[in-house]
SESE-618389 format. One record per residue (C-alpha): residue in three letters; x, y, z. Coordinates in nm, 2 decimals. Last residue first. Example, Ala and Ser with C-alpha at 12.3 -4.5 7.8 and 13.67 -1.06 7.14 Angstrom:
SESE-618389
DRENLUM; SER; 1.37; -0.11; 0.71;
DRENLUM; ALA; 1.23; -0.45; 0.78;
END
This chain:
SESE-618389
DRENLUM; TYR; 4.38; -0.49; 2.38;
DRENLUM; GLU; 4.53; -0.82; 2.58;
DRENLUM; ASN; 4.38; -0.75; 2.87;
DRENLUM; TYR; 4.01; -0.63; 2.75;
DRENLUM; ASN; 4.03; -1.00; 2.57;
DRENLUM; LYS; 4.07; -1.21; 2.24;
DRENLUM; PHE; 4.22; -0.87; 2.07;
DRENLUM; ASN; 4.20; -0.97; 1.67;
DRENLUM; SER; 3.82; -0.76; 1.69;
DRENLUM; LEU; 4.00; -0.42; 1.74;
DRENLUM; PHE; 4.16; -0.42; 1.42;
DRENLUM; LYS; 3.85; -0.52; 1.19;
DRENLUM; GLU; 3.66; -0.27; 1.41;
DRENLUM; ILE; 3.93; 0.05; 1.33;
DRENLUM; LYS; 3.93; -0.07; 0.96;
DRENLUM; LYS; 3.57; -0.05; 0.94;
DRENLUM; ASN; 3.56; 0.31; 1.09;
DRENLUM; ASP; 3.81; 0.44; 0.87;
DRENLUM; LYS; 3.64; 0.33; 0.56;
DRENLUM; TYR; 3.27; 0.52; 0.75;
DRENLUM; PHE; 3.53; 0.83; 0.80;
DRENLUM; GLU; 3.65; 0.80; 0.40;
DRENLUM; ASN; 3.30; 0.80; 0.31;
DRENLUM; ARG; 3.19; 1.07; 0.48;
DRENLUM; LYS; 3.48; 1.32; 0.38;
DRENLUM; LEU; 3.26; 1.48; 0.12;
DRENLUM; ASP; 3.00; 1.60; 0.38;
DRENLUM; GLU; 3.26; 1.68; 0.64;
DRENLUM; ASN; 3.38; 1.93; 0.40;
DRENLUM; SER; 3.00; 2.11; 0.42;
DRENLUM; PHE; 2.70; 2.11; 0.24;
DRENLUM; SER; 2.34; 2.20; 0.36;
DRENLUM; THR; 1.94; 2.13; 0.37;
DRENLUM; ILE; 2.01; 1.78; 0.22;
DRENLUM; THR; 1.78; 1.56; 0.03;
DRENLUM; PHE; 1.91; 1.21; -0.07;
DRENLUM; LEU; 1.57; 1.04; -0.17;
DRENLUM; ASP; 1.53; 1.33; -0.41;
DRENLUM; ALA; 1.28; 1.03; -0.59;
DRENLUM; GLU; 1.41; 1.30; -0.89;
DRENLUM; ASP; 1.71; 1.20; -0.95;
DRENLUM; LEU; 1.65; 0.80; -0.88;
DRENLUM; ILE; 1.46; 0.82; -1.16;
DRENLUM; ALA; 1.60; 1.00; -1.38;
DRENLUM; ARG; 1.95; 0.79; -1.37;
DRENLUM; PHE; 1.74; 0.49; -1.42;
DRENLUM; ASN; 1.50; 0.57; -1.72;
DRENLUM; ALA; 1.76; 0.50; -1.99;
DRENLUM; ILE; 1.86; 0.15; -1.78;
DRENLUM; ASP; 1.50; -0.02; -1.84;
DRENLUM; ASN; 1.39; -0.24; -1.61;
DRENLUM; GLY; 1.21; -0.04; -1.37;
DRENLUM; ILE; 1.32; 0.16; -1.11;
DRENLUM; GLU; 1.07; 0.16; -0.87;
DRENLUM; PRO; 1.27; 0.27; -0.59;
DRENLUM; VAL; 1.35; 0.04; -0.30;
DRENLUM; THR; 1.31; 0.30; 0.00;
DRENLUM; ILE; 1.44; 0.03; 0.33;
DRENLUM; LEU; 1.23; 0.04; 0.69;
DRENLUM; SER; 0.89; 0.07; 0.43;
DRENLUM; GLY; 0.87; -0.29; 0.48;
DRENLUM; PHE; 1.19; -0.53; 0.51;
DRENLUM; GLU; 1.10; -0.83; 0.38;
DRENLUM; LYS; 0.85; -0.77; 0.21;
DRENLUM; ARG; 1.01; -0.50; 0.00;
DRENLUM; VAL; 1.36; -0.67; -0.02;
DRENLUM; ILE; 1.18; -0.96; -0.19;
DRENLUM; GLU; 0.98; -0.74; -0.42;
DRENLUM; ARG; 1.24; -0.56; -0.56;
DRENLUM; GLU; 1.47; -0.93; -0.59;
DRENLUM; ALA; 1.15; -0.99; -0.77;
DRENLUM; PRO; 1.17; -0.68; -1.02;
DRENLUM; ASN; 1.51; -0.74; -1.15;
DRENLUM; ASP; 1.72; -0.36; -1.19;
DRENLUM; ASP; 1.80; -0.37; -0.88;
DRENLUM; ILE; 1.84; -0.03; -0.63;
DRENLUM; PHE; 1.83; -0.02; -0.29;
DRENLUM; VAL; 1.81; 0.26; -0.04;
DRENLUM; LEU; 1.93; 0.29; 0.30;
DRENLUM; SER; 1.87; 0.49; 0.57;
DRENLUM; GLU; 1.62; 0.35; 0.76;
DRENLUM; LEU; 1.81; 0.04; 0.77;
DRENLUM; GLY; 2.05; 0.22; 1.01;
DRENLUM; ILE; 2.41; 0.27; 0.98;
DRENLUM; ASN; 2.71; 0.07; 1.14;
DRENLUM; ILE; 2.86; 0.06; 0.80;
DRENLUM; ASP; 2.91; -0.33; 0.79;
DRENLUM; ASP; 2.61; -0.39; 1.03;
DRENLUM; ALA; 2.39; -0.17; 0.76;
DRENLUM; ILE; 2.59; -0.38; 0.47;
DRENLUM; GLU; 2.53; -0.75; 0.66;
DRENLUM; LYS; 2.12; -0.67; 0.67;
DRENLUM; ILE; 2.16; -0.57; 0.32;
DRENLUM; ASN; 2.31; -0.93; 0.26;
DRENLUM; GLU; 2.07; -1.12; 0.47;
DRENLUM; SER; 1.78; -0.97; 0.21;
DRENLUM; LYS; 2.01; -1.02; -0.08;
DRENLUM; PRO; 1.95; -1.42; -0.03;
DRENLUM; ASN; 2.28; -1.51; -0.04;
DRENLUM; TRP; 2.49; -1.63; -0.36;
DRENLUM; ASN; 2.75; -1.40; -0.33;
DRENLUM; ALA; 2.89; -1.06; -0.44;
DRENLUM; LYS; 2.87; -0.79; -0.11;
DRENLUM; PHE; 3.07; -0.49; -0.09;
DRENLUM; SER; 3.06; -0.24; 0.15;
DRENLUM; THR; 3.23; 0.10; 0.20;
DRENLUM; PHE; 3.22; 0.08; -0.20;
DRENLUM; ASP; 3.40; 0.37; -0.43;
DRENLUM; ASN; 3.74; 0.11; -0.33;
DRENLUM; PHE; 3.62; -0.10; -0.60;
DRENLUM; LYS; 3.59; 0.18; -0.92;
DRENLUM; LEU; 3.31; 0.33; -1.09;
DRENLUM; ILE; 3.32; 0.49; -1.36;
DRENLUM; SER; 3.38; 0.21; -1.56;
DRENLUM; ASP; 3.53; 0.26; -1.92;
DRENLUM; PRO; 3.84; 0.07; -1.92;
DRENLUM; HIS; 3.68; -0.22; -1.72;
DRENLUM; ASP; 3.80; -0.32; -1.39;
DRENLUM; PHE; 3.55; -0.20; -1.21;
DRENLUM; GLY; 3.35; -0.55; -1.36;
DRENLUM; SER; 3.64; -0.70; -1.21;
DRENLUM; LYS; 3.49; -0.70; -0.86;
DRENLUM; ALA; 3.13; -0.91; -0.91;
DRENLUM; ASN; 3.37; -1.15; -1.14;
DRENLUM; ASN; 3.59; -1.18; -0.76;
DRENLUM; PHE; 3.29; -1.19; -0.57;
DRENLUM; GLU; 3.12; -1.40; -0.76;
DRENLUM; ASN; 2.77; -1.31; -0.82;
DRENLUM; LYS; 2.43; -1.25; -0.67;
DRENLUM; SER; 2.47; -0.89; -0.60;
DRENLUM; CYS; 2.44; -0.62; -0.29;
DRENLUM; VAL; 2.70; -0.37; -0.36;
DRENLUM; ALA; 2.75; -0.03; -0.18;
DRENLUM; LEU; 2.79; 0.31; -0.16;
DRENLUM; ILE; 2.78; 0.61; 0.11;
DRENLUM; ILE; 2.65; 0.94; -0.01;
DRENLUM; GLY; 2.88; 1.22; 0.09;
DRENLUM; ARG; 2.88; 1.50; -0.25;
DRENLUM; ASP; 3.16; 1.27; -0.40;
DRENLUM; LYS; 2.90; 0.92; -0.34;
DRENLUM; LEU; 2.62; 1.11; -0.52;
DRENLUM; GLU; 2.88; 1.25; -0.77;
DRENLUM; LYS; 2.98; 0.88; -0.88;
DRENLUM; ILE; 2.62; 0.76; -0.88;
DRENLUM; TYR; 2.58; 1.02; -1.14;
DRENLUM; LEU; 2.84; 0.90; -1.33;
DRENLUM; GLN; 2.76; 0.56; -1.33;
DRENLUM; PHE; 2.44; 0.61; -1.43;
DRENLUM; ASP; 2.59; 0.82; -1.74;
DRENLUM; LEU; 2.80; 0.53; -1.80;
DRENLUM; TYR; 2.50; 0.27; -1.83;
DRENLUM; ALA; 2.32; 0.47; -2.03;
DRENLUM; GLN; 2.63; 0.53; -2.25;
DRENLUM; GLY; 2.67; 0.12; -2.29;
DRENLUM; ILE; 2.33; 0.11; -2.41;
DRENLUM; ALA; 2.33; 0.42; -2.68;
DRENLUM; ASN; 2.63; 0.23; -2.83;
DRENLUM; ASP; 3.01; 0.28; -2.82;
DRENLUM; ARG; 3.01; 0.56; -2.54;
DRENLUM; GLY; 3.07; 0.33; -2.27;
DRENLUM; LEU; 2.90; -0.03; -2.09;
DRENLUM; ILE; 2.80; -0.29; -2.23;
DRENLUM; ILE; 2.92; -0.61; -2.03;
DRENLUM; GLY; 3.14; -0.86; -2.24;
DRENLUM; GLU; 3.53; -0.79; -2.14;
DRENLUM; LYS; 3.43; -0.78; -1.82;
DRENLUM; GLY; 3.36; -1.16; -1.86;
DRENLUM; VAL; 3.03; -1.26; -2.07;
DRENLUM; GLU; 2.89; -1.49; -1.84;
DRENLUM; GLY; 2.94; -1.44; -1.52;
DRENLUM; ILE; 2.93; -1.04; -1.58;
DRENLUM; VAL; 2.56; -1.10; -1.67;
DRENLUM; GLY; 2.48; -0.85; -1.96;
DRENLUM; GLY; 2.44; -0.43; -1.95;
DRENLUM; TRP; 2.65; -0.24; -1.64;
DRENLUM; LEU; 2.57; -0.08; -1.33;
DRENLUM; THR; 2.21; -0.24; -1.34;
DRENLUM; ASN; 2.21; -0.51; -1.59;
DRENLUM; ASP; 2.43; -0.67; -1.34;
DRENLUM; LEU; 2.54; -0.50; -1.07;
DRENLUM; ASP; 2.27; -0.43; -0.79;
DRENLUM; LEU; 2.33; -0.10; -0.60;
DRENLUM; ILE; 2.29; -0.01; -0.21;
DRENLUM; LEU; 2.29; 0.39; -0.18;
DRENLUM; CYS; 2.35; 0.46; 0.19;
DRENLUM; LYS; 2.24; 0.84; 0.35;
DRENLUM; LYS; 1.88; 0.85; 0.32;
DRENLUM; SER; 1.74; 1.18; 0.49;
DRENLUM; LYS; 1.61; 1.12; 0.80;
DRENLUM; GLY; 1.84; 1.40; 1.06;
DRENLUM; HIS; 1.56; 1.58; 1.12;
DRENLUM; ILE; 1.66; 1.89; 0.90;
DRENLUM; SER; 1.71; 1.63; 0.67;
DRENLUM; ASN; 1.36; 1.48; 0.71;
DRENLUM; ILE; 1.19; 1.80; 0.71;
DRENLUM; ILE; 1.32; 1.92; 0.35;
DRENLUM; ASN; 1.20; 1.57; 0.23;
DRENLUM; SER; 0.85; 1.65; 0.38;
DRENLUM; VAL; 0.84; 1.96; 0.21;
DRENLUM; THR; 0.99; 1.79; -0.12;
DRENLUM; TYR; 0.66; 1.55; -0.08;
DRENLUM; SER; 0.45; 1.82; -0.05;
DRENLUM; LEU; 0.57; 1.98; -0.40;
DRENLUM; TYR; 0.53; 1.69; -0.54;
DRENLUM; THR; 0.17; 1.56; -0.48;
DRENLUM; ILE; 0.04; 1.96; -0.50;
DRENLUM; ALA; 0.21; 2.01; -0.85;
DRENLUM; LYS; 0.02; 1.69; -0.92;
DRENLUM; TYR; -0.33; 1.85; -0.78;
DRENLUM; SER; -0.24; 2.15; -0.96;
DRENLUM; LEU; -0.13; 2.48; -0.82;
DRENLUM; SER; -0.25; 2.80; -0.67;
DRENLUM; TYR; -0.51; 2.63; -0.49;
DRENLUM; LYS; -0.76; 2.99; -0.47;
DRENLUM; SER; -1.07; 2.70; -0.41;
DRENLUM; THR; -1.27; 2.77; -0.77;
DRENLUM; LEU; -1.09; 3.04; -1.00;
DRENLUM; TRP; -0.74; 2.84; -0.85;
DRENLUM; LEU; -0.90; 2.51; -0.96;
DRENLUM; SER; -1.02; 2.66; -1.31;
DRENLUM; TYR; -0.68; 2.79; -1.32;
DRENLUM; ASP; -0.47; 2.43; -1.28;
DRENLUM; LYS; -0.10; 2.57; -1.29;
DRENLUM; TRP; 0.21; 2.29; -1.28;
DRENLUM; LEU; 0.06; 2.12; -1.57;
DRENLUM; LYS; 0.08; 2.43; -1.83;
DRENLUM; LEU; 0.40; 2.54; -1.60;
DRENLUM; GLY; 0.59; 2.30; -1.70;
DRENLUM; ILE; 0.65; 1.97; -1.43;
DRENLUM; LYS; 1.03; 1.97; -1.40;
DRENLUM; SER; 1.07; 2.37; -1.48;
DRENLUM; SER; 0.73; 2.43; -1.21;
DRENLUM; LEU; 0.98; 2.19; -0.96;
DRENLUM; TYR; 1.27; 2.39; -1.07;
DRENLUM; PHE; 1.15; 2.72; -0.97;
DRENLUM; ARG; 0.90; 2.56; -0.67;
DRENLUM; ASP; 1.24; 2.49; -0.49;
DRENLUM; VAL; 1.15; 2.48; -0.18;
DRENLUM; ILE; 1.43; 2.72; 0.05;
DRENLUM; ASN; 1.58; 2.59; 0.42;
DRENLUM; LEU; 1.63; 2.90; 0.65;
DRENLUM; PHE; 1.76; 2.82; 1.00;
DRENLUM; SER; 2.12; 2.89; 0.87;
DRENLUM; LEU; 2.06; 3.25; 0.76;
DRENLUM; ASN; 2.32; 3.36; 0.51;
DRENLUM; ASN; 2.28; 3.08; 0.21;
DRENLUM; ALA; 1.90; 3.12; 0.22;
DRENLUM; GLU; 1.95; 3.52; 0.21;
DRENLUM; GLU; 2.16; 3.47; -0.12;
DRENLUM; ASN; 1.90; 3.23; -0.23;
DRENLUM; ILE; 1.60; 3.46; -0.15;
DRENLUM; MET; 1.75; 3.69; -0.35;
DRENLUM; GLN; 1.84; 3.55; -0.64;
DRENLUM; ASN; 1.47; 3.36; -0.64;
DRENLUM; LEU; 1.36; 3.75; -0.63;
DRENLUM; LEU; 1.60; 3.86; -0.92;
DRENLUM; SER; 1.45; 3.59; -1.18;
DRENLUM; ILE; 1.07; 3.66; -1.04;
DRENLUM; ALA; 1.13; 3.98; -1.13;
DRENLUM; GLN; 1.31; 3.96; -1.47;
DRENLUM; ASN; 0.98; 3.75; -1.55;
DRENLUM; SER; 0.76; 3.99; -1.47;
DRENLUM; SER; 0.90; 4.24; -1.71;
DRENLUM; LYS; 1.00; 4.56; -1.61;
DRENLUM; ASN; 1.36; 4.52; -1.68;
DRENLUM; SER; 1.33; 4.33; -2.02;
DRENLUM; THR; 1.47; 4.10; -2.20;
DRENLUM; PHE; 1.36; 3.67; -2.05;
DRENLUM; SER; 0.95; 3.94; -2.12;
DRENLUM; TYR; 1.05; 3.99; -2.48;
DRENLUM; ASN; 0.97; 3.67; -2.54;
DRENLUM; GLY; 0.59; 3.82; -2.47;
DRENLUM; LEU; 0.50; 4.12; -2.34;
DRENLUM; SER; 0.20; 4.01; -2.14;
DRENLUM; ARG; 0.39; 3.68; -2.06;
DRENLUM; THR; 0.18; 3.37; -1.93;
DRENLUM; GLU; 0.22; 3.14; -1.70;
DRENLUM; PRO; 0.39; 3.33; -1.42;
DRENLUM; LEU; 0.74; 3.19; -1.37;
DRENLUM; GLU; 0.78; 3.00; -1.04;
DRENLUM; PHE; 0.86; 3.13; -0.71;
DRENLUM; ASN; 1.05; 3.05; -0.41;
DRENLUM; ASP; 0.88; 2.85; -0.12;
DRENLUM; GLN; 1.01; 2.89; 0.22;
DRENLUM; ILE; 1.11; 2.66; 0.49;
DRENLUM; ILE; 1.18; 2.80; 0.87;
DRENLUM; SER; 1.36; 2.62; 1.12;
DRENLUM; CYS; 1.25; 2.76; 1.51;
DRENLUM; ASN; 1.37; 3.01; 1.76;
DRENLUM; PHE; 1.00; 3.10; 1.76;
DRENLUM; ASN; 0.96; 3.47; 1.87;
DRENLUM; LEU; 1.27; 3.57; 1.72;
DRENLUM; SER; 1.31; 3.39; 1.45;
DRENLUM; LEU; 0.94; 3.40; 1.29;
DRENLUM; LYS; 0.95; 3.79; 1.32;
DRENLUM; LYS; 1.31; 3.79; 1.11;
DRENLUM; TRP; 1.17; 3.56; 0.90;
DRENLUM; VAL; 0.82; 3.78; 0.83;
DRENLUM; ASN; 1.07; 4.09; 0.84;
DRENLUM; LYS; 1.33; 3.90; 0.53;
DRENLUM; LEU; 1.00; 3.81; 0.36;
DRENLUM; LYS; 0.89; 4.18; 0.31;
DRENLUM; LYS; 1.19; 4.30; 0.19;
DRENLUM; ILE; 1.18; 4.00; -0.06;
DRENLUM; GLU; 0.90; 4.13; -0.22;
DRENLUM; LEU; 0.97; 4.53; -0.27;
DRENLUM; LYS; 1.32; 4.44; -0.32;
DRENLUM; ALA; 1.19; 4.18; -0.62;
DRENLUM; LYS; 0.92; 4.46; -0.75;
DRENLUM; LYS; 1.15; 4.77; -0.73;
DRENLUM; LEU; 1.43; 4.48; -0.98;
DRENLUM; SER; 1.18; 4.44; -1.20;
DRENLUM; SER; 1.09; 4.80; -1.27;
DRENLUM; ILE; 0.76; 4.99; -1.20;
DRENLUM; ASN; 0.51; 5.12; -1.49;
DRENLUM; HIS; 0.48; 4.79; -1.59;
DRENLUM; ASN; 0.33; 4.63; -1.35;
DRENLUM; ASN; 0.28; 4.25; -1.40;
DRENLUM; LEU; 0.46; 4.17; -1.06;
DRENLUM; GLY; 0.23; 4.47; -0.93;
DRENLUM; ASP; 0.26; 4.32; -0.52;
DRENLUM; ILE; 0.33; 3.95; -0.54;
DRENLUM; TYR; 0.05; 3.74; -0.43;
DRENLUM; GLU; -0.02; 3.55; -0.79;
DRENLUM; ASN; 0.36; 3.47; -0.78;
DRENLUM; SER; 0.29; 3.15; -0.51;
DRENLUM; ILE; 0.33; 3.10; -0.16;
DRENLUM; HIS; 0.36; 2.83; 0.11;
DRENLUM; ILE; 0.55; 2.97; 0.43;
DRENLUM; TYR; 0.64; 2.63; 0.62;
DRENLUM; VAL; 0.75; 2.70; 1.00;
DRENLUM; ILE; 0.91; 2.43; 1.17;
DRENLUM; ASP; 0.87; 2.34; 1.56;
DRENLUM; PRO; 0.60; 2.58; 1.62;
DRENLUM; LYS; 0.46; 2.72; 1.93;
DRENLUM; PHE; 0.07; 2.66; 1.86;
DRENLUM; ASN; 0.02; 2.92; 2.14;
DRENLUM; PHE; 0.22; 3.14; 1.94;
DRENLUM; LEU; 0.01; 3.04; 1.64;
DRENLUM; GLU; -0.29; 3.11; 1.81;
DRENLUM; LYS; -0.22; 3.45; 1.99;
DRENLUM; ASP; -0.15; 3.57; 1.59;
DRENLUM; GLU; 0.13; 3.81; 1.61;
DRENLUM; PHE; 0.02; 4.13; 1.36;
DRENLUM; ILE; 0.35; 4.05; 1.17;
DRENLUM; VAL; 0.33; 3.67; 1.19;
DRENLUM; VAL; -0.02; 3.63; 1.16;
DRENLUM; ASN; -0.08; 3.89; 0.88;
DRENLUM; TYR; 0.19; 3.79; 0.63;
DRENLUM; HIS; 0.05; 3.42; 0.57;
DRENLUM; GLN; -0.29; 3.59; 0.56;
DRENLUM; GLY; -0.35; 3.51; 0.22;
DRENLUM; TYR; -0.57; 3.23; 0.26;
DRENLUM; GLU; -0.69; 3.12; 0.56;
DRENLUM; THR; -0.37; 2.98; 0.78;
DRENLUM; PHE; -0.24; 2.67; 0.92;
DRENLUM; TYR; -0.15; 2.50; 1.23;
DRENLUM; PHE; -0.06; 2.14; 1.19;
DRENLUM; GLU; 0.04; 1.84; 1.40;
DRENLUM; PRO; 0.24; 1.61; 1.27;
DRENLUM; ARG; 0.30; 1.21; 1.37;
DRENLUM; PHE; 0.62; 1.16; 1.25;
DRENLUM; GLY; 0.81; 0.81; 1.14;
DRENLUM; SER; 0.91; 0.89; 0.75;
DRENLUM; LYS; 0.52; 0.71; 0.61;
DRENLUM; LEU; 0.34; 0.99; 0.86;
DRENLUM; LEU; 0.60; 1.29; 0.73;
DRENLUM; PHE; 0.46; 1.20; 0.32;
DRENLUM; LEU; 0.10; 1.15; 0.51;
DRENLUM; GLU; 0.13; 1.43; 0.69;
DRENLUM; ILE; 0.27; 1.66; 0.34;
DRENLUM; GLN; 0.01; 1.55; 0.18;
DRENLUM; GLU; -0.28; 1.63; 0.39;
DRENLUM; VAL; -0.15; 1.96; 0.43;
DRENLUM; VAL; -0.12; 2.04; 0.06;
DRENLUM; GLU; -0.48; 1.98; 0.04;
DRENLUM; PHE; -0.58; 2.20; 0.29;
DRENLUM; THR; -0.31; 2.49; 0.17;
DRENLUM; THR; -0.55; 2.74; 0.02;
DRENLUM; SER; -0.29; 3.01; -0.09;
DRENLUM; ALA; -0.09; 3.29; 0.06;
DRENLUM; GLY; -0.05; 3.00; 0.31;
DRENLUM; LEU; 0.14; 3.01; 0.60;
DRENLUM; ILE; 0.17; 2.60; 0.74;
DRENLUM; ALA; 0.28; 2.57; 1.09;
DRENLUM; ILE; 0.40; 2.25; 1.20;
DRENLUM; LYS; 0.41; 2.08; 1.53;
DRENLUM; ILE; 0.65; 1.73; 1.54;
DRENLUM; ASN; 0.56; 1.43; 1.72;
DRENLUM; VAL; 0.77; 1.12; 1.66;
DRENLUM; LEU; 0.60; 0.81; 1.58;
DRENLUM; ASN; 0.69; 0.50; 1.74;
DRENLUM; LYS; 0.35; 0.30; 1.78;
DRENLUM; ASN; 0.28; 0.33; 1.40;
DRENLUM; LYS; -0.10; 0.21; 1.36;
DRENLUM; LEU; -0.10; 0.56; 1.25;
DRENLUM; LEU; 0.06; 0.51; 0.89;
DRENLUM; PHE; -0.31; 0.28; 0.81;
DRENLUM; LYS; -0.55; 0.51; 0.96;
DRENLUM; LYS; -0.33; 0.79; 0.74;
DRENLUM; LEU; -0.34; 0.59; 0.42;
DRENLUM; ILE; -0.72; 0.49; 0.41;
DRENLUM; LYS; -0.75; 0.84; 0.44;
DRENLUM; LYS; -0.57; 0.95; 0.19;
DRENLUM; LYS; -0.69; 0.67; -0.07;
DRENLUM; ARG; -0.86; 0.86; -0.36;
DRENLUM; ILE; -0.61; 1.16; -0.29;
DRENLUM; ILE; -0.30; 0.91; -0.38;
DRENLUM; LYS; -0.48; 0.71; -0.59;
DRENLUM; ASN; -0.52; 0.97; -0.82;
DRENLUM; ILE; -0.17; 1.10; -0.80;
DRENLUM; GLU; 0.02; 0.77; -0.91;
DRENLUM; PHE; 0.35; 0.89; -0.79;
DRENLUM; PRO; 0.71; 0.79; -0.97;
DRENLUM; TYR; 0.79; 0.83; -0.65;
DRENLUM; GLU; 0.70; 0.65; -0.38;
DRENLUM; LEU; 0.38; 0.73; -0.18;
DRENLUM; ILE; 0.19; 0.48; -0.33;
DRENLUM; GLU; 0.44; 0.20; -0.29;
DRENLUM; LEU; 0.29; 0.25; 0.07;
DRENLUM; MET; -0.01; 0.00; -0.04;
END
């Protein structure tokens, strides 16, 4: 049932089964309570309900305070008593370009429009920070769907497009200076989905929702991932199958020379691109592991292929044997000393994916990656499982940290008793 709440989403099923999903998720006795205030420029009922589902799945029991649409500034500036009594752990400001003053007024420069809006936002952030000392999640802005200046909107210094671009840059600068401020990248999400699908004008007219139902799901999922990251619940380790996942073919049958990998053909290029993406994840701190039904030396040899971007040393744990993958996954978690809830498992074989899901339930995330390598990179990226709210030198060194820990544990295991130690 919970696969409904995993990417790629079936929006209609989520909307249709919200109550059933919530009832099922509330059976978890170990949920962590969290208070979230959602300050909405537009209607937020559906946003609240979907954020709740995603957070329940992540192990939180959210309690919400939310405003009537258009009251997102007033409740903060005029210090709404209900909000003060609520004492939120997180405040999410859900905003849209419909509420930017003078956005389509061509008598005002784009820069002035942006400065007026960022001033209001900064006042709200300052008030919230002083009054609640909490994390703030803030939407940035998507481009308007219509352009009265047409293509010239890109160039004009009075256009709404230019104002949005400048405002987003100002928001970005503030987020880099304020440790408590986290940005929901509506600009990227709307570009990915497409502006025509991002908005639903009839829904705006009838209910004052600034988003389509599809966009609400994607945005709610992103907000929940940010909240997970704030509380240290982002995924930290990617476990990978090998044959027909990191290269084409079965290496035990064709040898490293026979696997499909490289720029000679389209399929080989797709495997290469997928490896490059995984290498990028590793280089920014995601731990990599292998879980493959293979002879160890055969599996290892695949990374000696001249075109392989990933190398054997990129993996903190490497399980290549004929044991059930569920057993190997438990051993990987023990090797790395990491919780099962921090793991993501990628395998082209639908039977293996289903076995792992049944063994671990929702503890381990198993994306429905399919079996077409051309889609692997996009599905893993859009699933947004490794969301972070900051990036430091410590993140870059995380793999070496876990490898060093393994070496220390192996060294200590050589001592038979305390005196010998």
